[in-house]
BATORMI-641624 format. One record per residue (C-alpha): x, y, z; residue number from 1. Coordinates in nm, 2 decimals. Layout:
BEGIN
> x, y, z, nr
> X, Y, Z, NUM
...
% end
This chain:
BEGIN
> x, y, z, nr
> -5.66, 0.36, 11.93, 1
> -5.45, 0.17, 11.67, 2
> -5.62, -0.13, 11.56, 3
> -5.40, -0.44, 11.79, 4
> -5.50, -0.23, 12.12, 5
> -5.88, -0.24, 11.98, 6
> -5.81, -0.61, 11.87, 7
> -5.71, -0.71, 12.22, 8
> -5.99, -0.51, 12.36, 9
> -6.25, -0.72, 12.10, 10
> -6.08, -1.06, 12.16, 11
> -6.10, -0.99, 12.58, 12
> -6.47, -0.89, 12.53, 13
> -6.58, -1.19, 12.32, 14
> -6.39, -1.43, 12.51, 15
> -6.59, -1.32, 12.80, 16
> -6.93, -1.30, 12.66, 17
> -6.83, -1.70, 12.55, 18
> -6.74, -1.76, 12.90, 19
> -7.09, -1.58, 13.04, 20
> -7.31, -1.79, 12.77, 21
> -7.10, -2.09, 12.88, 22
> -7.18, -2.08, 13.26, 23
> -7.55, -2.00, 13.20, 24
> -7.59, -2.28, 13.00, 25
> -7.44, -2.50, 13.21, 26
> -7.66, -2.40, 13.51, 27
> -7.94, -2.41, 13.34, 28
> -7.92, -2.67, 13.00, 29
> -8.28, -2.60, 12.95, 30
> -8.26, -2.25, 12.82, 31
> -8.18, -2.39, 12.44, 32
> -7.94, -2.14, 12.23, 33
> -7.70, -2.06, 12.52, 34
> -7.44, -2.31, 12.39, 35
> -7.44, -2.20, 12.02, 36
> -7.39, -1.85, 12.15, 37
> -7.11, -1.92, 12.34, 38
> -6.97, -2.14, 12.07, 39
> -7.00, -1.86, 11.82, 40
> -6.86, -1.59, 12.06, 41
> -6.57, -1.82, 12.12, 42
> -6.46, -1.92, 11.72, 43
> -6.53, -1.52, 11.67, 44
> -6.24, -1.46, 11.89, 45
> -6.03, -1.71, 11.73, 46
> -6.13, -1.57, 11.39, 47
> -6.01, -1.19, 11.52, 48
> -5.69, -1.33, 11.60, 49
> -5.63, -1.51, 11.28, 50
> -5.71, -1.16, 11.11, 51
> -5.38, -1.02, 11.22, 52
> -5.23, -1.27, 10.98, 53
> -5.22, -1.15, 10.60, 54
> -5.19, -1.41, 10.44, 55
> -5.44, -1.53, 10.14, 56
> -5.49, -1.88, 10.32, 57
> -5.52, -1.76, 10.65, 58
> -5.72, -1.46, 10.54, 59
> -5.97, -1.71, 10.39, 60
> -5.96, -1.91, 10.70, 61
> -6.05, -1.63, 10.86, 62
> -6.35, -1.49, 10.70, 63
> -6.51, -1.81, 10.70, 64
> -6.43, -1.87, 11.07, 65
> -6.59, -1.51, 11.11, 66
> -6.92, -1.62, 10.92, 67
> -6.96, -1.95, 11.10, 68
> -6.92, -1.78, 11.45, 69
> -7.18, -1.51, 11.39, 70
> -7.41, -1.81, 11.23, 71
> -7.37, -1.97, 11.56, 72
> -7.44, -1.72, 11.79, 73
> -7.73, -1.52, 11.60, 74
> -7.87, -1.89, 11.56, 75
> -7.86, -1.93, 11.96, 76
> -8.05, -1.60, 11.98, 77
> -8.27, -1.66, 11.77, 78
> -8.34, -1.99, 11.96, 79
> -8.34, -1.81, 12.25, 80
> -8.60, -1.58, 12.16, 81
> -8.86, -1.86, 12.08, 82
> -8.78, -1.91, 11.69, 83
> -8.73, -2.22, 11.52, 84
> -8.37, -2.36, 11.47, 85
> -8.25, -2.38, 11.10, 86
> -7.96, -2.70, 11.10, 87
> -7.90, -2.62, 10.79, 88
> -7.82, -2.25, 10.84, 89
> -7.47, -2.30, 10.97, 90
> -7.31, -2.55, 10.76, 91
> -7.46, -2.38, 10.48, 92
> -7.34, -2.05, 10.52, 93
> -6.99, -2.15, 10.59, 94
> -6.98, -2.35, 10.27, 95
> -7.13, -2.06, 10.09, 96
> -6.81, -1.84, 10.25, 97
> -6.56, -2.09, 10.17, 98
> -6.65, -2.12, 9.80, 99
> -6.69, -1.73, 9.76, 100
> -6.35, -1.64, 9.95, 101
> -6.17, -1.89, 9.73, 102
> -6.30, -1.82, 9.44, 103
> -6.24, -1.43, 9.48, 104
> -5.87, -1.51, 9.62, 105
> -5.82, -1.75, 9.31, 106
> -6.02, -1.51, 9.02, 107
> -6.00, -1.14, 9.21, 108
> -5.69, -1.15, 9.44, 109
> -5.69, -0.75, 9.39, 110
> -6.03, -0.69, 9.47, 111
> -6.04, -0.60, 9.81, 112
> -6.32, -0.39, 9.82, 113
> -6.52, -0.69, 9.66, 114
> -6.46, -0.92, 9.91, 115
> -6.53, -0.65, 10.17, 116
> -6.88, -0.61, 10.02, 117
> -6.95, -0.99, 9.97, 118
> -6.87, -1.03, 10.38, 119
> -7.05, -0.74, 10.47, 120
> -7.38, -0.88, 10.31, 121
> -7.34, -1.21, 10.44, 122
> -7.32, -1.11, 10.77, 123
> -7.62, -0.89, 10.68, 124
> -7.82, -1.18, 10.60, 125
> -7.76, -1.34, 10.93, 126
> -7.81, -1.05, 11.12, 127
> -8.16, -0.95, 10.92, 128
> -8.27, -1.31, 11.04, 129
> -8.20, -1.25, 11.37, 130
> -8.40, -0.93, 11.36, 131
> -8.69, -1.06, 11.21, 132
> -8.70, -1.33, 11.45, 133
> -8.63, -1.13, 11.74, 134
> -8.91, -0.91, 11.63, 135
> -9.17, -1.17, 11.54, 136
> -9.12, -1.39, 11.86, 137
> -8.92, -1.17, 12.12, 138
> -9.25, -0.95, 12.18, 139
> -9.25, -1.06, 12.56, 140
> -8.90, -0.95, 12.62, 141
> -9.00, -0.59, 12.62, 142
> -8.66, -0.41, 12.72, 143
> -8.45, -0.68, 12.57, 144
> -8.59, -0.69, 12.24, 145
> -8.62, -0.31, 12.18, 146
> -8.23, -0.31, 12.28, 147
> -8.14, -0.62, 12.06, 148
> -8.31, -0.43, 11.76, 149
> -8.16, -0.10, 11.78, 150
> -7.82, -0.26, 11.83, 151
> -7.93, -0.50, 11.51, 152
> -8.02, -0.19, 11.31, 153
> -7.72, 0.01, 11.41, 154
> -7.51, -0.30, 11.31, 155
> -7.66, -0.31, 11.00, 156
> -7.64, 0.03, 10.88, 157
> -7.25, 0.01, 10.96, 158
> -7.27, -0.29, 10.74, 159
> -7.41, -0.11, 10.47, 160
> -7.20, 0.16, 10.47, 161
> -6.91, 0.00, 10.46, 162
> -7.02, -0.25, 10.21, 163
> -7.11, 0.09, 9.98, 164
> -6.77, 0.25, 10.04, 165
> -6.59, -0.05, 9.96, 166
> -6.76, -0.07, 9.61, 167
> -6.77, 0.31, 9.57, 168
> -6.46, 0.47, 9.73, 169
> -6.17, 0.52, 9.51, 170
> -5.91, 0.38, 9.72, 171
> -5.97, 0.02, 9.71, 172
> -5.81, -0.04, 10.08, 173
> -5.99, 0.26, 10.22, 174
> -6.23, -0.02, 10.40, 175
> -5.90, -0.20, 10.54, 176
> -5.73, 0.11, 10.67, 177
> -5.57, 0.10, 11.02, 178
> -5.77, 0.38, 11.11, 179
> -6.14, 0.25, 10.98, 180
> -6.07, -0.13, 11.12, 181
> -6.02, 0.03, 11.46, 182
> -6.36, 0.23, 11.45, 183
> -6.50, -0.10, 11.30, 184
> -6.38, -0.34, 11.57, 185
> -6.50, -0.08, 11.81, 186
> -6.86, -0.09, 11.68, 187
> -6.85, -0.40, 11.70, 188
> -6.77, -0.44, 12.05, 189
> -7.03, -0.19, 12.11, 190
> -7.29, -0.36, 11.93, 191
> -7.13, -0.73, 12.11, 192
> -7.14, -0.58, 12.42, 193
> -7.55, -0.44, 12.37, 194
> -7.63, -0.76, 12.21, 195
> -7.50, -0.98, 12.51, 196
> -7.73, -0.75, 12.74, 197
> -8.00, -0.82, 12.58, 198
> -7.97, -1.20, 12.58, 199
> -7.92, -1.17, 12.94, 200
> -8.23, -0.98, 12.98, 201
> -8.42, -1.24, 12.74, 202
> -8.28, -1.54, 13.00, 203
> -8.39, -1.35, 13.28, 204
> -8.74, -1.35, 13.11, 205
> -8.70, -1.68, 13.01, 206
> -8.61, -1.82, 13.38, 207
> -8.86, -1.59, 13.49, 208
> -9.17, -1.74, 13.26, 209
> -9.03, -2.07, 13.37, 210
> -9.05, -2.04, 13.73, 211
> -9.42, -1.93, 13.68, 212
> -9.48, -2.20, 13.47, 213
> -9.35, -2.45, 13.72, 214
> -9.54, -2.32, 14.00, 215
> -9.87, -2.31, 13.84, 216
> -9.78, -2.68, 13.74, 217
> -9.72, -2.75, 14.12, 218
> -10.04, -2.60, 14.23, 219
> -10.19, -2.77, 13.98, 220
> -10.07, -3.10, 14.10, 221
> -10.13, -3.02, 14.45, 222
> -10.49, -2.98, 14.38, 223
> -10.47, -3.27, 14.17, 224
> -10.33, -3.50, 14.48, 225
> -10.54, -3.34, 14.72, 226
> -10.85, -3.43, 14.47, 227
> -10.75, -3.75, 14.44, 228
> -10.68, -3.84, 14.83, 229
> -11.05, -3.70, 14.88, 230
> -11.18, -3.93, 14.63, 231
> -10.90, -4.24, 14.77, 232
> -11.08, -4.18, 15.09, 233
> -11.47, -4.16, 14.99, 234
> -11.39, -4.50, 14.74, 235
> -11.27, -4.64, 15.09, 236
> -11.60, -4.58, 15.27, 237
> -11.82, -4.65, 14.96, 238
> -11.67, -5.01, 14.93, 239
> -11.60, -5.08, 15.30, 240
> -11.98, -5.03, 15.36, 241
> -12.12, -5.27, 15.15, 242
> -11.82, -5.53, 15.26, 243
> -11.93, -5.49, 15.62, 244
> -12.29, -5.58, 15.49, 245
> -12.18, -5.87, 15.32, 246
> -11.99, -5.98, 15.61, 247
> -12.27, -5.91, 15.86, 248
> -12.54, -6.08, 15.63, 249
> -12.30, -6.39, 15.65, 250
> -12.25, -6.37, 15.98, 251
> -12.58, -6.34, 16.07, 252
> -12.63, -6.67, 15.85, 253
> -12.42, -6.84, 16.05, 254
> -12.55, -6.76, 16.41, 255
> -12.91, -6.83, 16.32, 256
> -12.87, -7.15, 16.10, 257
> -13.09, -7.43, 16.29, 258
> -13.02, -7.66, 16.28, 259
> -12.64, -7.62, 16.11, 260
> -12.60, -7.73, 15.72, 261
> -12.25, -7.82, 15.66, 262
> -12.31, -7.70, 15.27, 263
> -12.47, -7.42, 15.39, 264
> -12.19, -7.32, 15.64, 265
> -11.91, -7.41, 15.40, 266
> -12.05, -7.15, 15.13, 267
> -12.10, -6.88, 15.41, 268
> -11.77, -6.89, 15.54, 269
> -11.66, -6.91, 15.18, 270
> -11.81, -6.59, 15.13, 271
> -11.66, -6.42, 15.50, 272
> -11.35, -6.51, 15.38, 273
> -11.36, -6.37, 15.05, 274
> -11.50, -6.04, 15.14, 275
> -11.22, -6.03, 15.43, 276
> -10.94, -6.07, 15.14, 277
> -11.13, -5.81, 14.91, 278
> -11.13, -5.55, 15.22, 279
> -10.76, -5.66, 15.27, 280
> -10.69, -5.61, 14.93, 281
> -10.89, -5.26, 14.87, 282
> -10.72, -5.15, 15.22, 283
> -10.38, -5.20, 15.05, 284
> -10.44, -5.07, 14.74, 285
> -10.57, -4.75, 14.90, 286
> -10.25, -4.75, 15.13, 287
> -10.02, -4.78, 14.81, 288
> -10.15, -4.49, 14.63, 289
> -10.20, -4.28, 14.97, 290
> -9.78, -4.37, 15.00, 291
> -9.72, -4.26, 14.69, 292
> -9.95, -3.91, 14.75, 293
> -9.95, -3.82, 15.09, 294
> -9.66, -3.54, 15.16, 295
> -9.68, -3.50, 15.52, 296
> -9.30, -3.45, 15.68, 297
> -9.42, -3.21, 15.98, 298
> -9.43, -3.49, 16.26, 299
> -9.14, -3.53, 16.49, 300
> -9.11, -3.89, 16.56, 301
> -8.94, -4.14, 16.85, 302
> -8.90, -4.43, 16.63, 303
> -8.81, -4.64, 16.98, 304
> -9.16, -4.58, 17.08, 305
> -9.29, -4.59, 16.72, 306
> -9.17, -4.98, 16.71, 307
> -9.25, -5.05, 17.07, 308
> -9.63, -4.97, 16.95, 309
> -9.57, -5.20, 16.62, 310
> -9.45, -5.49, 16.82, 311
> -9.76, -5.43, 17.08, 312
> -9.99, -5.47, 16.81, 313
> -9.82, -5.73, 16.61, 314
> -9.81, -5.95, 16.92, 315
> -10.17, -6.00, 16.94, 316
> -10.16, -6.11, 16.53, 317
> -9.84, -6.37, 16.62, 318
> -9.67, -6.47, 16.93, 319
> -9.55, -6.18, 17.08, 320
> -9.25, -6.39, 17.21, 321
> -9.14, -6.43, 16.88, 322
> -9.02, -6.04, 16.82, 323
> -8.67, -5.96, 16.98, 324
> -8.63, -5.58, 16.97, 325
> -8.30, -5.39, 17.05, 326
> -8.36, -5.05, 17.13, 327
> -8.14, -4.75, 17.26, 328
> -8.09, -4.78, 17.65, 329
> -8.19, -4.39, 17.66, 330
> -8.55, -4.40, 17.52, 331
> -8.77, -4.30, 17.81, 332
> -9.04, -4.51, 17.95, 333
> -9.36, -4.60, 17.73, 334
> -9.64, -4.34, 17.77, 335
> -9.99, -4.37, 17.60, 336
> -10.01, -4.22, 17.28, 337
> -10.26, -3.95, 17.21, 338
> -10.60, -4.03, 17.09, 339
> -10.59, -4.06, 16.69, 340
> -10.25, -4.24, 16.72, 341
> -10.01, -3.95, 16.63, 342
> -9.91, -3.64, 16.81, 343
> -9.99, -3.29, 16.66, 344
> -9.78, -3.26, 16.38, 345
> -9.48, -3.02, 16.39, 346
> -9.47, -3.13, 16.75, 347
> -9.25, -3.40, 16.95, 348
> -9.37, -3.65, 17.07, 349
> -9.47, -3.63, 17.47, 350
> -9.19, -3.74, 17.69, 351
> -8.91, -3.70, 17.43, 352
> -8.58, -3.60, 17.54, 353
> -8.33, -3.41, 17.35, 354
> -8.10, -3.66, 17.34, 355
> -8.29, -3.94, 17.17, 356
> -8.29, -4.07, 16.87, 357
> -8.57, -3.85, 16.65, 358
> -8.73, -3.86, 16.32, 359
> -8.93, -3.60, 16.10, 360
> -9.22, -3.74, 15.86, 361
> -9.54, -3.87, 15.85, 362
> -9.59, -4.06, 16.17, 363
> -9.86, -4.28, 16.04, 364
> -9.68, -4.44, 15.69, 365
> -9.34, -4.46, 15.89, 366
> -9.53, -4.69, 16.10, 367
> -9.71, -4.89, 15.81, 368
> -9.34, -4.93, 15.64, 369
> -9.17, -5.07, 15.95, 370
> -9.49, -5.28, 16.03, 371
> -9.49, -5.45, 15.67, 372
> -9.15, -5.54, 15.69, 373
> -9.19, -5.71, 16.04, 374
> -9.50, -5.87, 15.95, 375
> -9.32, -6.01, 15.64, 376
> -9.06, -6.12, 15.85, 377
> -9.33, -6.31, 16.04, 378
> -9.51, -6.44, 15.80, 379
> -9.25, -6.62, 15.62, 380
> -9.06, -6.75, 15.88, 381
> -9.17, -7.05, 16.08, 382
> -9.40, -7.04, 16.34, 383
> -9.12, -7.10, 16.64, 384
> -8.86, -6.93, 16.49, 385
> -8.78, -6.55, 16.60, 386
> -8.77, -6.22, 16.44, 387
> -8.51, -5.96, 16.55, 388
> -8.51, -5.60, 16.53, 389
> -8.29, -5.34, 16.59, 390
> -8.26, -4.99, 16.60, 391
> -7.97, -4.76, 16.59, 392
> -7.76, -4.46, 16.47, 393
> -7.44, -4.45, 16.22, 394
> -7.46, -4.14, 16.00, 395
> -7.83, -4.19, 15.97, 396
> -8.11, -4.37, 16.19, 397
> -8.13, -4.73, 16.05, 398
> -8.41, -5.03, 16.15, 399
> -8.34, -5.38, 16.04, 400
> -8.55, -5.63, 16.06, 401
> -8.39, -5.96, 16.03, 402
> -8.54, -6.31, 16.00, 403
> -8.49, -6.73, 15.97, 404
> -8.70, -6.76, 15.71, 405
> -8.71, -6.83, 15.32, 406
> -8.51, -6.49, 15.24, 407
> -8.52, -6.36, 14.89, 408
> -8.42, -6.53, 14.55, 409
> -8.08, -6.38, 14.46, 410
> -8.15, -6.34, 14.08, 411
> -8.48, -6.12, 14.19, 412
> -8.40, -5.93, 14.51, 413
> -8.30, -5.64, 14.27, 414
> -8.71, -5.66, 14.18, 415
> -8.81, -5.68, 14.56, 416
> -9.00, -5.31, 14.60, 417
> -9.14, -5.33, 14.24, 418
> -9.55, -5.29, 14.29, 419
> -9.73, -5.60, 14.23, 420
> -9.39, -5.81, 14.25, 421
> -9.37, -6.11, 14.47, 422
> -9.10, -6.31, 14.45, 423
> -9.07, -6.69, 14.34, 424
> -9.07, -6.90, 14.68, 425
> -9.33, -6.65, 14.81, 426
> -9.62, -6.83, 14.63, 427
> -9.74, -7.05, 14.93, 428
> -9.78, -6.72, 15.17, 429
> -10.12, -6.52, 15.05, 430
> -10.01, -6.18, 14.97, 431
> -10.06, -5.86, 14.70, 432
> -9.70, -5.77, 14.63, 433
> -9.78, -5.43, 14.77, 434
> -9.63, -5.48, 15.11, 435
> -9.25, -5.41, 14.99, 436
> -9.34, -5.16, 14.75, 437
> -9.54, -4.95, 15.01, 438
> -9.22, -4.99, 15.20, 439
> -8.98, -4.84, 14.98, 440
> -9.22, -4.56, 14.88, 441
> -9.25, -4.41, 15.22, 442
> -8.88, -4.43, 15.29, 443
> -8.77, -4.30, 14.96, 444
> -9.02, -4.03, 15.06, 445
> -8.88, -3.94, 15.37, 446
> -8.51, -3.90, 15.15, 447
> -8.39, -4.25, 15.30, 448
> -8.31, -4.56, 15.13, 449
> -8.35, -4.94, 15.22, 450
> -8.13, -5.22, 15.12, 451
> -8.19, -5.60, 15.12, 452
> -7.95, -5.89, 15.17, 453
> -7.97, -6.26, 15.26, 454
> -7.81, -6.39, 15.57, 455
> -7.52, -6.66, 15.57, 456
> -7.71, -6.91, 15.78, 457
> -8.05, -6.82, 15.64, 458
> -8.30, -6.56, 15.64, 459
> -8.32, -6.26, 15.50, 460
> -8.22, -5.88, 15.64, 461
> -8.38, -5.54, 15.58, 462
> -8.27, -5.22, 15.69, 463
> -8.46, -4.87, 15.66, 464
> -8.17, -4.60, 15.65, 465
> -8.37, -4.25, 15.75, 466
> -8.21, -3.91, 15.81, 467
> -8.23, -3.81, 16.17, 468
> -8.44, -3.48, 16.28, 469
> -8.20, -3.15, 16.28, 470
% end
């Protein structure tokens, strides 16, 4: 095989290796080292192309590029194998090669053998470092480690033989003869192929390790979430009991106080009010934590029925005539909700025809989100003002709540939904700053989003965008 054919073969192989490493790096940027391997292979292809030009300046540039390419590729393989990177290796070896080749081409232009021996020694240093790091840090790679070690040992033996021949052979041009150059290029191609194959095996091992680590982390996180949910449930129970006892004691005190005493009555009423506020705050905090932790998305939900249930509940707290609803005309008649307030997980609600708008998710948490929106709209509107809630489907299912209340301060609308944030105009109305935070968290966990805007004639509009069940 002549040198040109060998060079073309090696060029194609080197560019292919560069593209392969680049695509792997783009697919998994977390695999450090692949970018350096890709850049090294590409630079090596450029160096091989420059070797066809036998001008002194080009020869110097080609050898500098070759050293830089091998330094970059071997550095990437070291990083991929788990070794520590050496940031100064690439610029240091490149600068050393430039100094040596410029000096040799200027002072000893006829000493071809010496230049070949020096180049082989520089390459050998880089390959020895890679071999050492692979043997030291690559135990987990098994067959990939063995394949790369054997390839590197063979290549080091070839480099040593080439350097010895360059120094000892009577013909100084023997090592750059067409026949030997062809054989060396083919040997380099074989080593490059085996090394890349070993690298791909290392990538596979790294991906497998990453998958195992992520699976372990996910299982640990799920266990932690389960324990935290259990703790929050126990905490809620343990806190509700003493609060209920205090409230009941204050209530009995009011009933048994005879004759009534204004000062004592006022104090007992203050106690009951404080207990109610503490209980409400505790329930809201626990609900906010549950919204962050709960991951059930298995219920098939009829949002129209969900909204009707919420309107019925809030109608007891506010004047039900204030709530105006616009729901799809094809919604089935209301039926009693199964005991427990939610259908069995993973099954549609009873009486739900196939053509109705349906959501898939956690029914209870979605009910909390919609209820919070509607409750806020009623709370921040005047007692004689109506609130509208509409359900429609476009590209997504949209639940909109519109009121004629105080609206959002334009400069703070981007902060609505942050935990414990309350707008500047909301201070006259009691609250915790958690209602909209819970709404936002629940909607995001259901792969949706919410939009907020102020209405032109006063008031606010909040829309929940949720993906329909498939």
